C-alpha positions in Angstrom: 93.4 46.8 77.7 93.9 50.5 77.0 97.4 52.1 77.2 98.6 55.7 76.7 101.3 56.3 74.0 102.4 59.9 73.4 99.2 61.2 74.9 97.0 59.1 72.7 94.9 56.2 73.9 95.5 53.0 72.1 93.8 49.6 72.5 96.2 46.7 72.9 94.8 43.2 72.8 96.4 40.4 74.7 95.8 37.1 76.5 96.0 36.2 80.2 97.8 33.0 81.2 95.7 30.3 82.8 95.9 30.4 86.7 95.5 27.4 88.9 92.1 27.0 90.6 91.9 28.1 94.2 92.3 25.6 97.0 89.0 23.9 97.7 87.2 24.9 100.9 87.8 22.4 103.8 85.0 20.6 105.4 83.9 22.0 108.7 84.9 19.9 111.7 82.3 17.4 113.0 81.1 17.6 116.6 83.4 14.7 117.4 86.4 16.5 115.9 85.5 19.7 117.8 86.1 17.9 121.0 89.6 16.8 120.1 92.8 18.8 120.5 95.1 18.7 117.4 97.8 21.4 117.7 100.9 20.4 119.8 102.0 22.7 122.6 105.5 24.0 121.8 108.1 22.1 119.8 107.8 18.8 121.6 105.1 17.1 119.6 107.4 14.4 118.3 107.2 12.2 121.4 103.6 11.2 120.9 100.3 11.6 122.7 100.7 8.6 125.0 103.9 9.9 126.6 104.4 12.7 129.1 107.5 14.6 130.0 108.6 16.9 132.8 109.3 20.6 132.2 112.5 22.2 133.5 112.3 24.7 136.4 113.7 27.5 134.1 110.6 29.3 133.0 112.1 31.7 130.4 115.2 32.9 128.6 117.1 34.5 131.5 116.3 31.6 133.8 117.8 29.3 131.2 120.9 31.4 130.6 121.7 32.6 134.2 120.2 29.8 136.4 116.6 29.1 137.5 117.3 31.0 140.7 117.7 34.4 138.9 114.4 35.6 140.2 115.3 34.7 143.7 118.4 36.9 143.4 116.4 39.7 141.8 113.9 39.6 144.7 116.7 40.5 147.1 116.7 44.0 145.5 114.8 46.4 147.7 113.0 48.2 144.8 111.9 45.0 143.2 110.8 43.5 146.5 108.8 46.7 147.3 107.0 46.6 144.0 106.0 43.0 144.4 104.8 43.6 147.9 102.7 46.5 146.8 101.1 44.4 144.1 100.4 41.4 146.4 99.1 43.6 149.2 96.8 45.5 146.9 95.2 42.3 145.8 94.9 40.7 149.2 94.4 43.8 151.4 90.8 43.0 152.5 91.1 39.2 152.6 88.6 36.9 150.9 84.9 36.9 151.7 82.8 33.9 150.7 79.2 34.1 149.5 76.6 31.6 148.3 76.1 31.4 144.6 72.3 31.3 145.1 70.8 34.3 146.9 67.2 33.9 146.0 65.5 32.1 149.0 62.7 30.8 146.7 65.3 28.9 144.6 65.0 25.2 145.2 68.8 25.0 145.5 69.1 27.8 148.0 69.4 25.6 151.1 72.0 23.3 149.6 74.1 26.2 148.4 73.9 27.9 151.8 74.9 24.6 153.5 77.9 24.3 151.2 78.9 27.9 151.8 78.6 27.6 155.6 80.7 24.4 155.6 83.3 26.1 153.3 83.7 29.0 155.7 84.1 26.7 158.7 86.7 24.7 156.8 88.7 27.9 156.0 88.6 29.0 159.6 89.8 25.6 160.9 92.8 25.3 158.6 96.1 24.9 160.4 97.7 27.9 158.7 95.9 31.2 158.1 94.3 31.1 154.7 95.4 34.7 154.2 99.0 33.7 154.7 98.6 30.8 152.3 97.2 33.1 149.7 100.1 35.5 150.2 102.6 32.7 149.7 100.8 31.4 146.6 100.8 34.9 145.1 104.6 34.6 144.9 103.8 33.1 141.5 103.8 36.7 140.2 107.5 36.8 140.7 108.5 33.2 140.0 105.8 32.2 137.4 104.1 29.5 139.4 103.5 28.3 142.9 102.1 24.9 144.0 100.3 24.1 147.3 99.3 20.5 148.4 95.9 19.9 149.7 95.9 17.7 152.8 92.4 16.4 153.7 90.8 15.0 156.9 87.4 13.8 158.0 85.2 16.2 160.0 81.5 16.3 161.0 79.2 18.3 158.8 77.5 21.4 160.3 74.0 20.4 159.2 73.6 16.7 160.0 77.0 15.7 161.6 77.9 13.2 158.9 81.6 12.7 158.2 82.8 14.7 155.2 86.2 15.4 153.8 87.6 18.8 154.6 90.9 20.4 153.8 93.1 20.3 156.9 95.9 22.4 155.5 97.3 23.9 152.3 101.1 23.4 152.2 102.9 25.7 149.7 105.9 23.8 148.3 109.4 25.0 147.4 110.0 25.5 143.7 112.6 22.8 143.2 110.5 20.1 144.9 107.9 20.0 142.1 108.1 19.5 138.4 105.2 19.7 135.9 104.6 16.6 133.8 102.7 17.5 130.6 101.5 15.7 127.5 102.3 16.7 123.9 99.6 19.5 124.2 101.1 21.0 127.3 98.2 19.7 129.4 99.3 19.0 133.0 98.8 15.3 133.6 100.7 15.1 136.9 103.2 16.6 139.2 106.6 15.0 139.8 107.2 15.6 143.4 109.9 14.8 146.0 108.5 11.9 148.1 110.6 10.7 151.0 113.0 9.0 151.1 113.7 10.4 147.6 114.6 14.0 148.7 114.8 15.5 145.2 112.9 15.2 141.9 114.5 13.5 139.0 116.8 16.1 137.4 116.4 17.0 133.8 113.6 16.0 131.4 111.9 12.7 132.4 109.5 10.8 130.1 106.5 8.7 131.3 104.5 6.3 129.4 100.8 5.8 130.0 100.1 4.0 133.3 103.6 4.6 134.6 103.5 6.1 138.2 107.0 5.9 139.4 109.2 8.8 140.7 106.3 10.2 142.7 104.0 11.3 139.8 100.8 12.5 141.4 97.5 13.8 139.9 97.2 17.6 139.7 93.9 17.5 141.5 95.8 16.9 144.8 97.3 20.4 144.4 96.5 24.1 143.9 98.5 25.3 141.0 98.9 29.1 140.9 100.2 30.1 137.4 100.8 33.7 136.7 99.9 35.0 133.3 100.6 31.7 131.4 102.1 32.2 127.9 101.1 29.7 125.1 99.5 27.4 127.7 102.8 26.8 129.5 101.9 25.9 133.1 105.1 27.4 134.4 103.7 30.9 133.7 105.7 34.1 133.4 107.3 36.5 135.9 106.1 40.0 136.5 109.7 41.1 137.2 111.1 39.8 133.9 110.9 43.3 132.2 112.9 44.7 135.2 116.0 42.5 134.5 117.9 45.1 132.4 117.6 48.0 134.9 118.3 45.6 137.8 121.5 44.4 136.0 122.6 47.9 135.4 122.0 48.8 139.0 124.2 45.8 140.1 127.0 47.2 138.0 126.7 50.7 139.6 126.7 49.6 143.2 130.3 48.2 143.4 131.7 51.3 141.7 129.7 53.5 144.1 131.1 51.6 147.1 134.6 52.1 145.8 133.9 55.8 145.4 132.6 56.1 148.9 135.6 54.1 150.2 138.1 56.4 148.5 136.4 59.8 148.6 134.1 59.8 151.7 137.1 61.3 153.5 139.9 63.5 152.1 142.9 61.8 150.6 146.3 62.6 152.2 149.6 63.6 150.6 152.7 63.2 152.7 155.9 65.2 152.2 159.0 63.8 153.9 161.4 66.1 155.7 164.3 67.4 153.5 167.0 66.1 155.8 165.4 62.8 156.8 167.4 59.7 156.7 166.6 56.1 156.0 164.9 54.1 158.7 164.7 50.4 159.5 162.1 48.4 157.7 159.4 47.3 160.2 158.8 44.1 158.3 162.5 43.3 157.9 164.8 44.9 160.6 167.9 44.0 158.7 167.0 46.3 155.8 166.1 50.0 155.6 163.4 52.0 153.7 163.5 55.6 152.4 161.8 58.4 154.3 159.2 58.6 151.6 158.4 54.9 152.0 158.2 55.4 155.8 155.8 58.3 155.3 153.6 56.2 153.0 153.4 53.4 155.6 152.4 55.9 158.3 149.7 57.4 156.1 148.3 54.0 155.2 148.1 53.1 158.9 146.3 56.4 159.6 143.1 55.1 158.0 142.4 53.0 161.1 143.9 55.4 163.7 143.0 58.8 165.1 146.5 60.4 165.1 149.7 60.4 163.2 153.2 61.6 164.1 155.7 62.7 161.5 159.3 63.8 161.6 160.4 67.5 162.0 160.1 69.2 158.7 157.6 66.7 157.2 154.2 67.8 156.1 150.7 66.1 155.5 148.1 67.8 153.3 144.5 66.7 152.6 143.1 66.5 149.1 139.3 67.2 149.2 137.3 65.6 146.5 135.0 67.8 144.5 131.5 66.4 144.1 129.3 64.1 146.1 128.8 61.1 143.8 125.6 62.5 142.3 126.2 60.6 139.1 126.1 57.3 140.9 123.0 58.2 142.8 121.3 59.4 139.6 122.1 56.2 137.8 120.6 54.1 140.6 117.5 56.4 140.9 116.9 56.0 137.1 117.3 52.2 137.5 114.8 52.2 140.3 112.3 54.2 138.3 112.6 51.8 135.3 112.1 48.8 137.7 108.9 50.3 139.1 107.6 51.2 135.6 108.4 47.7 134.3 106.6 45.9 137.2 103.7 48.1 138.0 103.5 50.0 134.6 103.6 53.3 136.5 105.7 55.0 139.2 104.0 58.1 140.6 101.3 56.1 142.5 104.0 54.3 144.5 107.2 56.4 144.2 107.7 60.1 144.9 107.0 62.4 141.9 109.6 64.9 140.8 108.2 68.0 139.2 104.8 66.3 138.4 101.3 67.5 139.0 98.8 65.7 141.2 96.7 64.9 138.2 99.5 62.9 136.8 99.7 60.8 140.0 95.9 60.2 139.8 96.3 58.8 136.2 99.1 56.5 137.4 96.9 55.4 140.3 94.2 54.4 137.8 96.7 52.4 135.9 97.8 50.5 139.0 94.1 49.9 140.0 93.6 48.2 136.6 96.4 45.7 137.3 95.0 45.1 140.8 91.5 44.4 139.6 92.8 41.9 137.1 94.9 40.2 139.8 91.9 40.0 142.1 89.8 38.2 139.4 92.6 35.7 138.8 92.9 34.9 142.6 89.1 34.6 143.0 88.8 32.2 140.1 91.7 30.2 141.5 90.0 29.8 144.9 86.7 28.7 143.4 88.0 26.5 140.6 90.9 24.7 142.3 89.9 24.8 146.0 86.1 24.7 146.3 84.9 22.8 143.2 87.0 19.7 143.8 86.0 19.7 147.5 82.3 20.0 146.7 82.6 17.2 144.1 84.1 14.9 146.8 81.3 15.5 149.3 78.2 16.4 147.3 78.9 15.0 143.9 79.5 16.5 140.5 75.9 17.6 140.3 76.5 20.2 143.0 79.8 21.6 141.7 78.0 24.6 140.3 76.9 25.5 143.9 80.5 26.1 144.9 80.9 29.3 147.0 82.1 32.5 145.3 85.3 34.1 146.7 85.4 37.9 146.8 88.6 39.9 147.4 86.8 43.2 147.5 86.8 46.2 145.3 89.7 48.6 144.9 89.7 51.4 147.4 87.8 54.5 146.3 90.1 57.5 146.1 87.5 60.3 146.2 84.9 59.0 148.7 83.4 62.5 149.6 82.6 63.1 145.9 81.2 59.6 145.5 79.0 60.1 148.5 77.7 63.4 147.3 76.8 61.9 143.9 75.0 59.0 145.5 73.0 61.3 147.7 71.9 63.4 144.7 70.8 60.2 142.8 69.0 59.0 145.9 67.1 62.3 146.3 66.1 62.1 142.7 64.8 58.5 143.3 67.0 57.1 140.7 67.9 53.9 142.4 65.7 50.9 142.5 65.4 48.3 145.3 67.7 45.8 143.7 70.5 48.4 143.3 70.7 49.4 146.9 73.0 46.6 148.2 75.4 47.0 145.3 75.5 50.8 146.0 76.3 50.2 149.6 79.3 48.0 148.7 80.5 50.7 146.2 80.2 53.4 148.9 82.1 51.3 151.5 79.3 51.3 154.0 77.6 48.4 155.8 75.3 46.6 153.3 71.7 47.1 154.2 69.4 44.1 154.7 66.3 43.4 152.7 64.0 44.8 155.4 65.7 48.2 154.9 65.4 47.9 151.2 61.6 47.2 151.7 61.3 50.3 153.8 62.9 52.2 150.9 60.2 50.9 148.6 57.4 51.9 151.0 58.8 55.4 151.3 59.0 55.6 147.5 55.3 54.6 147.2 54.3 57.1 149.9 56.1 59.9 147.9 54.2 58.9 144.8 50.9 58.9 146.7 51.5 62.4 148.0 52.2 63.6 144.5 49.1 62.0 143.1 46.6 63.1 145.8 43.9 65.6 144.8 43.8 69.0 146.4 42.0 69.0 149.8 38.4 70.0 149.8 37.6 73.0 152.0 36.3 72.0 155.4 32.6 72.5 156.2 33.3 75.0 158.9 35.5 77.0 156.5 32.7 77.0 153.9 30.3 78.5 156.4 32.7 81.4 157.2 33.2 82.2 153.5 31.2 85.2 152.2 28.3 84.4 149.8 29.4 84.1 146.2 29.0 87.1 143.9 26.3 86.5 141.4 28.2 88.6 138.8 31.3 86.3 138.9 31.7 82.8 137.6 33.1 80.4 140.1 35.2 77.4 138.8 35.4 74.5 141.2 38.4 72.2 140.9 37.6 68.9 139.3 38.2 65.5 140.8 41.4 63.9 139.4 41.6 60.2 138.8 44.3 58.2 140.5 47.4 57.4 138.5 47.3 54.2 136.5 49.3 51.2 137.7 52.4 50.2 135.7 51.4 48.2 132.7 47.7 49.0 133.1 45.9 49.1 129.7 44.7 52.5 128.5 41.1 51.4 128.1 40.9 50.0 131.7 39.4 52.4 134.3 41.8 54.2 136.5 42.4 53.1 140.0 39.6 53.5 142.5 39.8 55.2 145.8 41.8 53.1 148.3 43.5 51.0 145.6 46.8 52.8 146.0 46.7 52.4 149.8 46.1 48.7 149.4 49.1 48.4 147.1 51.3 50.3 149.6 50.1 48.2 152.5 50.8 45.0 150.5 54.4 46.2 149.8 
């Protein structure tokens, strides 16, 4: 080791203490171990893996501190309700569309996938309650963390062969306090504790179940659709989108009563009464045996004037109004700021949904893009919910587990395009430059918001493209025979260069050493297409 002492380098020898060896590397898990779950969910791992417990209705800290109905009270606020409605309506605005997972008619599973999709569409149309209304109700999970709907089945004839199959008769969304989640030590939902008549309410508090115990209305989760909004740490109760808005909502609740007092006191002018100098005492209206002073009599008359249109005073008395300066702008500004914070907390922006003050249009466009990002994420979650919890169990009941992968795909549509004219102009320019291929046309139609063309139209596009290639590759026309006869004889002193015969273009993937296409080959290819 070298150290510097008074500007001179000196070598100092020393010894290093022995350090303990590093911890040995652990053995990687085996395939059997990879299939097991080891880490407990939350701090409830002590009750063992063969025991389940119910989770309380309170989903977070404020629901625990102020009651599990705190979000019901917050939803009564107009600003919060408007933000939640905008979020839900943006996700469900077009309603769901259902398509087959197999689109290639040459696929051996095409017919079965189409049969399942057609039957699913029929089932959705025949439900007792509108499926769109059911989705709207289920999406309340964004405010309350979770929402549960019970699937009620019935037998109905199949479209293809008339055999009896199980179809979903109705989806009944349940009230929050009629359902409790029963989970194991890993927070996996093993059942739902529900209110089964004549037991009108679930068992309050935390209830424990041992393996095989089915009392208290513990039902398998496959009987339900469980909409969990943004689960945190695998908690099936989810989180609330309006939780960040609690602080501005609370501040707004403190401002409103004071603002009402202000309006009650200063909406009209206050009155000051001056009794006449020579006035005498008068009998007390509440106690005729006693008297009150002229000032007390004037005060009583002015208090009664609030609910009357006229007042009479004695000769010499006077009543003067006191007009309040200001219009309560401080209260309104406080509530406006609270509303802005509420909108920002829920939708992460405010200009796309609220009026902008002293802001440019470009800023509103940026805020709209932020909102669209939230909406796209919400659409994906709802689409997965419909396919995984509605269609897949239904397909397994009627066609077996081997056909689950053929469950229909739910599509809630794309976000609305804000600048459609500009998008159309760009698509037209790309179309003229022959940028698009046949397999891109239908997706382009969906993006443009126009009816999706069929395959016949797409085939016509391919034919037109081949015709354009043919016209570009054709050799110059030879002069007609009659035209050659009218031409003057060639000048022997000039050299005439005749255009040479060009070969047809090579086919895509044609080897270089292979002869070029012969006459008529391009026409045959076009006719085949």
